[in-house]
Kinemage of the C-alpha trace (Angstrom):
@kinemage 1
@onewidth
@group {chain A} dominant
@subgroup {mainchain}
@vectorlist {calphas} color= white
{ca met a 1} P 11.763 17.343 -6.247
{ca phe a 2} L 10.575 14.003 -7.547
{ca val a 3} L 10.083 11.444 -4.769
{ca asp a 4} L 8.978 7.935 -5.741
{ca lys a 5} L 9.397 6.033 -2.476
{ca ala a 6} L 8.293 6.782 1.076
{ca lys a 7} L 7.706 5.043 4.391
{ca ile a 8} L 4.882 6.297 6.610
{ca tyr a 9} L 2.951 5.325 9.747
{ca val a 10} L -0.839 4.980 9.619
{ca lys a 11} L -3.290 4.312 12.433
{ca gly a 12} L -7.038 3.882 12.340
{ca gly a 13} L -9.035 5.736 14.974
{ca asp a 14} L -9.875 4.004 18.231
{ca gly a 15} L -13.502 3.150 18.856
{ca gly a 16} L -15.458 5.216 21.372
{ca asp a 17} L -16.023 3.745 24.821
{ca gly a 18} L -19.372 2.327 25.824
{ca leu a 19} L -21.222 4.025 28.694
{ca val a 20} L -22.591 2.762 31.980
{ca ala a 21} L -25.791 4.685 32.650
{ca phe a 22} L -29.281 4.083 34.012
{ca arg a 23} L -32.622 5.555 33.172
{ca arg a 24} L -33.709 7.892 35.939
{ca glu a 25} L -36.983 9.707 35.267
{ca leu a 26} L -39.886 10.765 37.407
{ca tyr a 27} L -42.610 8.110 37.527
{ca val a 28} L -40.277 5.529 35.881
{ca pro a 29} L -39.147 3.332 38.762
{ca glu a 30} L -36.339 0.880 38.020
{ca gly a 31} L -35.785 2.320 34.555
{ca gly a 32} L -32.928 -0.066 33.893
{ca pro a 33} L -29.668 0.309 31.959
{ca ala a 34} L -29.475 3.131 29.402
{ca gly a 35} L -25.804 3.350 28.395
{ca gly a 36} L -25.174 3.608 24.642
{ca asp a 37} L -22.460 2.086 22.487
{ca gly a 38} L -19.407 4.028 21.413
{ca gly a 39} L -18.905 5.116 17.806
{ca lys a 40} L -16.541 3.440 15.358
{ca gly a 41} L -13.092 4.945 14.841
{ca gly a 42} L -12.248 6.457 11.466
{ca asp a 43} L -10.449 4.462 8.775
{ca val a 44} L -7.269 5.642 7.058
{ca val a 45} L -8.205 5.663 3.366
{ca phe a 46} L -5.780 6.176 0.488
{ca arg a 47} L -7.416 7.838 -2.499
{ca val a 48} L -5.910 8.509 -5.925
{ca asp a 49} L -5.637 12.135 -7.027
{ca glu a 50} L -4.619 12.453 -10.678
{ca gly a 51} L -3.313 15.954 -9.951
{ca leu a 52} L -0.385 14.514 -7.982
{ca arg a 53} L 2.752 13.238 -9.700
{ca thr a 54} L 5.112 12.531 -6.798
{ca leu a 55} L 5.236 11.302 -3.189
{ca met a 56} L 6.861 14.568 -2.127
{ca asp a 57} L 4.198 15.313 0.514
{ca phe a 58} L 5.180 12.206 2.460
{ca arg a 59} L 8.737 13.490 2.807
{ca tyr a 60} L 7.518 16.002 5.390
{ca gln a 61} L 4.495 14.282 6.957
{ca lys a 62} L 5.028 10.663 7.934
{ca his a 63} L 2.324 10.042 10.567
{ca phe a 64} L -1.371 9.773 9.729
{ca lys a 65} L -3.892 9.053 12.481
{ca ala a 66} L -7.643 8.922 11.976
{ca pro a 67} L -9.941 10.422 14.671
{ca arg a 68} L -11.502 8.212 17.326
{ca gly a 69} L -15.195 7.477 17.723
{ca ile a 70} L -17.388 9.387 20.170
{ca lys a 71} L -18.203 7.844 23.530
{ca gly a 72} L -21.688 6.347 24.021
{ca lys a 73} L -24.319 8.556 25.640
{ca asn a 74} L -27.205 8.303 28.058
{ca lys a 75} L -30.679 7.243 26.941
{ca thr a 76} L -29.088 4.428 24.894
{ca gln a 77} L -27.710 6.932 22.402
{ca his a 78} L -25.016 5.604 20.101
{ca gly a 79} L -21.828 7.695 19.958
{ca ala a 80} L -21.083 9.208 16.551
{ca asn a 81} L -18.798 7.329 14.204
{ca ala a 82} L -15.606 9.221 13.373
{ca glu a 83} L -14.929 10.515 9.884
{ca asp a 84} L -12.377 8.673 7.776
{ca leu a 85} L -8.965 10.211 7.200
{ca ile a 86} L -8.419 10.602 3.446
{ca val a 87} L -4.794 10.495 2.295
{ca arg a 88} L -4.264 11.592 -1.315
{ca val a 89} L -1.708 9.682 -3.414
{ca pro a 90} L -0.670 9.963 -7.079
{ca pro a 91} L -1.809 7.387 -9.644
{ca gly a 92} L 0.617 4.493 -9.890
{ca thr a 93} L 1.173 4.184 -6.128
{ca ile a 94} L 1.688 0.694 -4.697
{ca val a 95} L 1.254 0.243 -0.930
{ca tyr a 96} L 3.203 -2.455 0.945
{ca asp a 97} L 3.036 -3.543 4.576
{ca asp a 98} L 6.513 -2.664 5.820
{ca asp a 99} L 6.711 -5.597 8.253
{ca thr a 100} L 5.480 -8.434 6.038
{ca gly a 101} L 6.187 -7.046 2.562
{ca glu a 102} L 2.595 -7.859 1.548
{ca met a 103} L 1.143 -5.667 -1.183
{ca leu a 104} L -1.941 -3.970 0.267
{ca ala a 105} L -3.063 -1.953 -2.746
{ca asp a 106} L -2.164 -0.970 -6.288
{ca leu a 107} L -3.745 2.430 -6.918
{ca thr a 108} L -3.928 3.405 -10.577
{ca lys a 109} L -7.188 5.218 -11.382
{ca his a 110} L -8.483 8.619 -10.321
{ca asp a 111} L -10.658 8.477 -7.185
{ca gln a 112} L -9.789 4.818 -6.572
{ca ala a 113} L -9.788 4.308 -2.796
{ca val a 114} L -8.747 1.564 -0.390
{ca val a 115} L -8.767 1.251 3.395
{ca ile a 116} L -5.194 0.847 4.645
{ca ala a 117} L -5.825 0.979 8.413
{ca lys a 118} L -9.252 0.117 9.811
{ca gly a 119} L -10.782 2.025 12.673
{ca gly a 120} L -11.663 0.171 15.874
{ca arg a 121} L -15.206 -0.847 16.797
{ca gly a 122} L -16.999 1.111 19.456
{ca gly a 123} L -17.344 -0.412 22.915
{ca arg a 124} L -20.724 -1.737 24.032
{ca gly a 125} L -22.715 0.174 26.616
{ca asn a 126} L -24.277 -1.504 29.650
{ca thr a 127} L -27.606 -1.847 27.819
{ca arg a 128} L -25.982 -4.645 25.814
{ca phe a 129} L -25.233 -6.702 28.935
{ca lys a 130} L -28.749 -6.777 30.345
{ca ser a 131} L -30.039 -10.305 30.938
{ca pro a 132} L -32.655 -12.028 33.103
{ca ala a 133} L -29.898 -12.902 35.568
{ca asn a 134} L -28.510 -9.346 35.634
{ca thr a 135} L -31.146 -6.729 34.968
{ca ala a 136} L -28.970 -3.790 36.042
{ca pro a 137} L -25.429 -4.466 34.754
{ca ala a 138} L -22.709 -1.935 35.515
{ca ile a 139} L -20.541 -3.236 32.685
{ca ala a 140} L -19.407 -1.424 29.547
{ca glu a 141} L -16.528 -1.912 27.152
{ca asn a 142} L -13.701 0.315 26.002
{ca gly a 143} L -13.518 1.025 22.302
{ca glu a 144} L -11.338 -1.264 20.234
{ca glu a 145} L -7.977 0.117 19.190
{ca gly a 146} L -7.613 1.088 15.546
{ca gln a 147} L -5.317 -0.861 13.267
{ca glu a 148} L -1.803 0.560 13.039
{ca arg a 149} L 1.087 -0.261 10.732
{ca trp a 150} L 4.078 1.133 8.914
{ca val a 151} L 3.605 1.067 5.152
{ca thr a 152} L 5.946 1.631 2.228
{ca leu a 153} L 4.680 3.636 -0.734
{ca glu a 154} L 6.250 3.023 -4.119
{ca leu a 155} L 5.361 5.139 -7.123
{ca lys a 156} L 5.581 3.766 -10.636
{ca val a 157} L 5.014 6.441 -13.263
{ca met a 158} L 1.783 5.986 -15.225
{ca ala a 159} L 2.650 6.650 -18.875
{ca asp a 160} L 1.592 5.182 -22.200
{ca val a 161} L 5.082 5.354 -23.668
{ca gly a 162} L 8.430 5.017 -21.927
{ca leu a 163} L 11.672 6.226 -23.493
{ca val a 164} L 14.581 3.930 -22.636
{ca gly a 165} L 18.210 3.918 -23.644
{ca phe a 166} L 21.744 4.736 -22.539
{ca pro a 167} L 22.516 8.177 -21.108
{ca ser a 168} L 22.912 11.018 -23.631
{ca val a 169} L 21.138 9.272 -26.534
{ca gly a 170} L 18.601 12.109 -26.835
{ca lys a 171} L 15.580 10.938 -24.820
{ca ser a 172} L 15.042 14.275 -23.051
{ca thr a 173} L 15.491 16.224 -26.276
{ca leu a 174} L 12.913 14.011 -27.985
{ca leu a 175} L 10.388 14.589 -25.201
{ca ser a 176} L 10.942 18.357 -25.309
{ca val a 177} L 10.360 18.352 -29.083
{ca val a 178} L 7.129 16.334 -29.121
{ca ser a 179} L 5.481 17.738 -25.955
{ca gly a 180} L 5.329 20.780 -23.747
{ca ala a 181} L 7.633 19.201 -21.168
{ca gln a 182} L 10.867 21.037 -20.385
{ca pro a 183} L 13.284 18.445 -18.998
{ca lys a 184} L 16.794 19.457 -18.027
{ca ile a 185} L 19.129 18.825 -20.981
{ca gly a 186} L 22.914 18.818 -20.773
{ca ala a 187} L 25.938 17.438 -22.605
{ca tyr a 188} L 26.820 14.981 -19.855
{ca his a 189} L 25.607 11.612 -18.611
{ca phe a 190} L 22.690 11.340 -16.217
{ca thr a 191} L 21.277 14.763 -17.008
{ca thr a 192} L 17.912 13.130 -16.325
{ca ile a 193} L 17.827 11.753 -12.785
{ca thr a 194} L 14.039 11.719 -12.338
{ca pro a 195} L 11.240 10.747 -14.745
{ca asn a 196} L 9.737 13.559 -16.816
{ca leu a 197} L 6.222 13.309 -18.215
{ca gly a 198} L 4.799 15.052 -21.232
{ca val a 199} L 1.490 14.901 -23.099
{ca val a 200} L 2.069 14.298 -26.797
{ca gln a 201} L -0.629 15.657 -29.125
{ca val a 202} L -0.814 14.004 -32.545
{ca ser a 203} L -2.251 16.157 -35.354
{ca asp a 204} L -5.276 13.865 -35.788
{ca asp a 205} L -6.552 14.769 -32.278
{ca arg a 206} L -5.081 11.703 -30.598
{ca ser a 207} L -2.846 12.102 -27.580
{ca phe a 208} L -0.819 10.015 -25.161
{ca val a 209} L 1.527 10.415 -22.193
{ca met a 210} L 5.241 9.924 -22.797
{ca ala a 211} L 7.826 9.483 -20.031
{ca asp a 212} L 11.483 10.353 -20.355
{ca leu a 213} L 13.088 7.925 -17.916
{ca pro a 214} L 16.590 8.149 -16.422
{ca gly a 215} L 19.341 6.584 -18.525
{ca leu a 216} L 20.317 2.954 -18.046
{ca ile a 217} L 23.775 1.433 -17.843
{ca glu a 218} L 24.961 -2.149 -17.737
{ca gly a 219} L 24.180 -3.795 -14.385
{ca ala a 220} L 21.166 -1.561 -13.683
{ca his a 221} L 19.010 -4.568 -12.693
{ca thr a 222} L 21.311 -5.040 -9.672
{ca gly a 223} L 21.083 -1.371 -8.698
{ca val a 224} L 24.147 -0.088 -10.567
{ca gly a 225} L 23.825 3.576 -11.562
{ca leu a 226} L 20.237 4.682 -11.060
{ca gly a 227} L 19.286 1.004 -11.269
{ca his a 228} L 15.894 0.252 -9.757
{ca glu a 229} L 15.103 3.974 -9.567
{ca phe a 230} L 14.718 3.754 -13.354
{ca leu a 231} L 13.488 0.241 -13.957
{ca arg a 232} L 10.577 0.550 -11.530
{ca his a 233} L 8.881 3.045 -13.848
{ca val a 234} L 9.248 1.015 -17.064
{ca glu a 235} L 6.793 -1.604 -15.781
{ca arg a 236} L 3.785 0.708 -16.141
{ca thr a 237} L 4.367 1.743 -19.756
{ca arg a 238} L 2.331 0.181 -22.555
{ca ile a 239} L 4.961 0.725 -25.259
{ca ile a 240} L 8.734 0.984 -24.985
{ca val a 241} L 10.432 3.381 -27.380
{ca his a 242} L 14.083 2.354 -27.345
{ca val a 243} L 16.176 5.390 -28.295
{ca val a 244} L 19.523 4.392 -29.839
{ca asp a 245} L 22.306 6.837 -30.763
{ca met a 246} L 23.207 6.030 -34.362
{ca ser a 247} L 26.027 8.582 -34.554
{ca gly a 248} L 28.455 6.568 -32.422
{ca met a 249} L 29.754 9.831 -30.936
{ca glu a 250} L 30.088 8.270 -27.496
{ca gly a 251} L 32.373 5.564 -28.852
{ca arg a 252} L 29.735 2.845 -28.402
{ca asp a 253} L 28.293 0.485 -30.983
{ca pro a 254} L 24.507 1.032 -31.487
{ca tyr a 255} L 23.834 -2.705 -31.699
{ca asp a 256} L 25.719 -3.407 -28.448
{ca asp a 257} L 23.735 -0.618 -26.744
{ca trp a 258} L 20.461 -2.144 -27.904
{ca val a 259} L 21.456 -5.625 -26.687
{ca lys a 260} L 22.664 -4.423 -23.274
{ca ile a 261} L 19.560 -2.354 -22.533
{ca asn a 262} L 17.241 -5.209 -23.521
{ca asp a 263} L 19.243 -7.567 -21.315
{ca glu a 264} L 18.798 -5.218 -18.341
{ca leu a 265} L 15.043 -5.041 -18.937
{ca lys a 266} L 14.828 -8.843 -19.162
{ca leu a 267} L 16.908 -9.439 -16.023
{ca tyr a 268} L 14.799 -6.959 -14.049
{ca asn a 269} L 11.436 -8.308 -15.213
{ca ala a 270} L 11.106 -10.905 -17.963
{ca lys a 271} L 7.609 -9.623 -18.799
{ca leu a 272} L 9.149 -6.415 -20.155
{ca thr a 273} L 10.446 -8.376 -23.133
{ca glu a 274} L 6.825 -9.028 -24.107
{ca arg a 275} L 6.037 -5.293 -24.162
{ca pro a 276} L 5.745 -3.803 -27.688
{ca gln a 277} L 8.976 -2.009 -28.599
{ca ile a 278} L 9.871 0.489 -31.290
{ca val a 279} L 13.486 1.468 -31.940
{ca ala a 280} L 13.973 5.198 -32.495
{ca ala a 281} L 17.266 5.472 -34.377
{ca asn a 282} L 18.238 8.961 -33.232
{ca lys a 283} L 20.809 11.549 -34.377
{ca met a 284} L 20.389 10.672 -38.049
{ca asp a 285} L 21.637 14.195 -38.902
{ca met a 286} L 25.203 13.184 -37.964
{ca pro a 287} L 27.719 12.101 -40.655
{ca asp a 288} L 28.176 8.372 -39.894
{ca ser a 289} L 24.593 7.650 -38.865
{ca glu a 290} L 23.399 6.214 -42.203
{ca glu a 291} L 26.166 3.627 -42.310
{ca asn a 292} L 25.661 2.724 -38.648
{ca leu a 293} L 21.906 2.367 -39.196
{ca ala a 294} L 22.391 -0.039 -42.093
{ca ala a 295} L 24.725 -2.221 -40.016
{ca phe a 296} L 22.338 -2.004 -37.055
{ca lys a 297} L 19.329 -3.122 -39.121
{ca glu a 298} L 21.246 -6.035 -40.585
{ca lys a 299} L 22.160 -7.412 -37.146
{ca val a 300} L 18.859 -6.712 -35.396
{ca gln a 301} L 16.550 -7.971 -38.119
{ca ala a 302} L 18.508 -11.215 -38.264
{ca glu a 303} L 17.219 -11.831 -34.729
{ca leu a 304} L 13.904 -9.957 -34.781
{ca pro a 305} L 12.722 -9.403 -38.346
{ca asp a 306} L 9.451 -7.780 -37.215
{ca leu a 307} L 11.052 -5.167 -34.933
{ca glu a 308} L 10.226 -1.659 -36.128
{ca ile a 309} L 13.218 0.673 -36.559
{ca leu a 310} L 12.337 4.296 -37.339
{ca pro a 311} L 15.133 6.788 -38.184
{ca ile a 312} L 14.683 10.174 -36.472
{ca ser a 313} L 16.554 13.309 -35.538
{ca ser a 314} L 15.311 15.278 -32.564
{ca leu a 315} L 17.440 18.226 -33.674
{ca thr a 316} L 16.092 18.546 -37.242
{ca arg a 317} L 12.651 16.950 -36.509
{ca gln a 318} L 13.354 14.312 -39.195
{ca gly a 319} L 11.058 11.297 -38.800
{ca ile a 320} L 9.324 12.666 -35.673
{ca pro a 321} L 5.764 12.780 -37.157
{ca glu a 322} L 6.118 9.211 -38.457
{ca leu a 323} L 7.229 8.001 -35.017
{ca leu a 324} L 4.300 9.690 -33.252
{ca tyr a 325} L 1.705 8.347 -35.685
{ca arg a 326} L 3.107 4.831 -35.383
{ca val a 327} L 3.050 5.011 -31.575
{ca ala a 328} L -0.539 6.327 -31.571
{ca asp a 329} L -1.666 3.567 -33.989
{ca leu a 330} L -0.049 0.885 -31.847
{ca leu a 331} L -1.596 2.262 -28.654
{ca asp a 332} L -5.039 2.032 -30.265
{ca thr a 333} L -4.601 -1.728 -30.603
{ca leu a 334} L -3.335 -2.395 -27.070
{ca pro a 335} L -5.444 -3.003 -23.960
{ca asp a 336} L -4.733 -1.117 -20.765
{ca pro a 337} L -2.185 -3.313 -18.902
{ca met a 338} L -3.657 -2.366 -15.520
{ca glu a 339} L -7.118 -3.513 -16.610
{ca val a 340} L -5.614 -6.770 -17.876
{ca ala a 341} L -3.797 -7.294 -14.564
{ca ala a 342} L -6.976 -6.550 -12.608
{ca glu a 343} L -8.945 -9.028 -14.704
{ca glu a 344} L -6.272 -11.701 -14.212
{ca ala a 345} L -6.347 -11.119 -10.461
{ca arg a 346} L -10.158 -11.367 -10.456
{ca leu a 347} L -10.113 -14.655 -12.379
{ca ala a 348} L -7.436 -16.029 -10.048
{ca lys a 349} L -9.593 -15.212 -7.026
{ca glu a 350} L -12.603 -16.863 -8.629
{ca ala a 351} L -10.538 -19.974 -9.303
{ca glu a 352} L -9.371 -20.107 -5.697
{ca gly a 353} L -12.855 -19.462 -4.351
{ca val a 354} L -13.901 -16.791 -1.898
{ca val a 355} L -13.327 -17.513 1.781
{ca tyr a 356} L -15.646 -15.867 4.290
{ca arg a 357} L -14.481 -15.694 7.886
{ca leu a 358} L -16.899 -15.187 10.759
{ca glu a 359} L -15.418 -13.216 13.605
{ca asp a 360} L -15.250 -15.447 16.662
{ca ser a 361} L -17.104 -13.778 19.532
{ca ser a 362} L -17.217 -16.877 21.745
{ca asp a 363} L -15.235 -17.436 24.931
{ca asn a 364} L -13.258 -20.333 23.414
{ca his a 365} L -9.967 -18.442 23.427
{ca glu a 366} L -6.765 -20.137 22.320
{ca phe a 367} L -3.767 -19.331 24.511
{ca thr a 368} L -0.256 -20.373 25.494
{ca ile a 369} L 1.450 -20.018 28.883
{ca ser a 370} L 5.173 -19.568 29.446
{ca arg a 371} L 7.498 -18.430 32.246
{ca asp a 372} L 9.574 -15.258 32.330
{ca asn a 373} L 11.602 -15.706 35.544
{ca glu a 374} L 8.929 -15.645 38.266
{ca val a 375} L 6.193 -14.260 36.010
{ca tyr a 376} L 3.629 -16.426 34.186
{ca val a 377} L 3.017 -15.035 30.706
{ca val a 378} L -0.333 -15.739 29.022
{ca glu a 379} L -0.225 -15.132 25.275
{ca ser a 380} L -3.451 -14.940 23.293
{ca glu a 381} L -4.506 -12.424 20.654
{ca ser a 382} L -8.208 -12.748 21.511
{ca ile a 383} L -7.646 -12.488 25.284
{ca glu a 384} L -5.417 -9.427 24.855
{ca lys a 385} L -8.118 -7.813 22.736
{ca leu a 386} L -10.705 -8.631 25.426
{ca leu a 387} L -8.419 -7.182 28.083
{ca lys a 388} L -8.099 -3.866 26.271
{ca arg a 389} L -11.879 -3.610 25.973
{ca thr a 390} L -12.473 -4.292 29.666
{ca gln a 391} L -13.063 -1.294 31.948
{ca phe a 392} L -11.190 -2.337 35.078
{ca ala a 393} L -12.624 0.532 37.111
{ca ser a 394} L -15.829 -1.523 37.258
{ca tyr a 395} L -15.916 -4.425 39.724
{ca glu a 396} L -18.493 -6.235 37.596
{ca ala a 397} L -16.311 -5.884 34.520
{ca val a 398} L -13.330 -7.368 36.393
{ca met a 399} L -15.452 -10.306 37.559
{ca arg a 400} L -16.690 -10.852 34.014
{ca phe a 401} L -13.120 -10.853 32.720
{ca gly a 402} L -12.145 -13.415 35.348
{ca arg a 403} L -15.112 -15.656 34.492
{ca ile a 404} L -14.226 -15.615 30.805
{ca leu a 405} L -10.649 -16.660 31.577
{ca arg a 406} L -11.860 -19.392 33.925
{ca asn a 407} L -14.279 -20.735 31.307
{ca ala a 408} L -11.481 -20.668 28.724
{ca gly a 409} L -9.357 -22.849 31.022
{ca val a 410} L -6.642 -20.264 31.708
{ca asp a 411} L -6.735 -20.518 35.520
{ca ala a 412} L -6.799 -24.326 35.432
{ca glu a 413} L -3.731 -24.370 33.199
{ca leu a 414} L -1.984 -21.875 35.478
{ca arg a 415} L -2.606 -24.110 38.490
{ca lys a 416} L -1.268 -27.046 36.499
{ca arg a 417} L 1.882 -25.022 35.747
{ca gly a 418} L 2.358 -24.347 39.461
{ca ala a 419} L 0.834 -20.894 39.881
{ca lys a 420} L 0.097 -20.061 43.539
{ca asp a 421} L -1.691 -17.357 45.470
{ca gly a 422} L 0.041 -14.005 44.911
{ca asp a 423} L 2.033 -15.018 41.813
{ca thr a 424} L 2.301 -12.450 39.010
{ca ile a 425} L 0.459 -13.115 35.755
{ca arg a 426} L 1.222 -11.039 32.664
{ca ile a 427} L -1.198 -10.634 29.760
{ca gly a 428} L -0.044 -8.194 27.115
{ca asp a 429} L 1.037 -4.989 28.862
{ca phe a 430} L -0.957 -5.759 32.021
{ca glu a 431} L 0.094 -7.650 35.144
{ca phe a 432} L -2.237 -9.259 37.698
{ca glu a 433} L -2.005 -11.208 40.950
{ca phe a 434} L -3.226 -14.777 40.912
{ca phe a 435} L -5.756 -15.598 43.619
{ca glu a 436} L -6.450 -19.168 44.634
{ca gly a 437} L -9.944 -19.539 46.041
{ca gly a 438} L -10.599 -23.201 46.695
{ca thr a 439} L -12.092 -24.866 43.636
{ca asp a 440} L -12.390 -21.517 41.843
{ca ser a 441} L -9.412 -19.378 40.971
{ca tyr a 442} L -9.301 -16.247 38.932
{ca leu a 443} L -7.160 -13.280 38.103
{ca tyr a 444} L -7.788 -10.065 39.980
{ca glu a 445} L -6.186 -6.852 41.165
{ca glu a 446} L -4.521 -5.144 38.252
{ca arg a 447} L -0.971 -4.076 39.151
């Protein structure tokens, strides 16, 4: 089964916890703190595997979690960093953040890799908190949580040539004739419901990948028929071979077919009109095809005199070698569209300038305070992150957390808002009691 869209959950590994430990050896009095840092959690990395052609694997496995880092050890030993989780995807996969719709990666080349969910940093051991004022700290941090998100994977077939046209114009038959592909062929519309790929070998040792794409109908750009399921894959092709039925057996006019399909391509993505196009006038073995071709050329060349129209018959092989040679010659003159897009993106970034952001490790935390009935709610991304890293089983760690909040002005703002002794304060998923202690107030006693 061909699957070209999937939604999955990814989570980077949590960092390992830091350790509270002290050096205790014979003849080493007051050895001091010796707790090591925790290891970093593993990243979730998407890597391109050219052996894959579909997102079928993600139909059955939708959750990917990287391993967590190892806890810090005694003797100031750093916990081991976790290995990254490698997720294999086919070339042509685009990754979107499901919540924001932001494109995270466009994976096109074999072995190309990108980090989709970062692992959390390891927590610091008590060795890190040693200072002249506190030579024996009993403070360590929990590991940081790994990044987690739902992502949408969208596969766009990577092919040099895409066959487009109405249903039953002979696209699948053409692919089966020129390559080793064996698409399903039937005398009814929408025989092809998923893209088929085939490697076409030209007699002069050149080759290219051709895709037989599901048939289009009028209104496809709005999702009618197979709609976007088809049009998504046309964007990757370097050349469009527009297959037109010249026999008129379906009761349609070849020129009207050509106009309607081009309109659908333009309405879906205007850039597709700039893609090189060759018209393959198919079914030339049928009785009325010559007359229809002459009328077709007259109308089309009045609009686009340079458009190439090559008469072929997939059944009798008429004109097939000429079509393949012309496609191969044209491909030799065209740059890889993905390389062009990458270069454009690079130049755009250079024009904008590169912005470097230093992670803020100070205690100047921004926050807001609101009321939820009788509960005071403190909202701050940095404070919530600090809270998760604090080991509340340690009295010193709790006091440190309270001092940081006091220095940030949280307790002063709570008093200003009317917080009194015993009131409930909520930060993230944690609730605390507020304690008023004269001029100093701080949060304590986790609920």
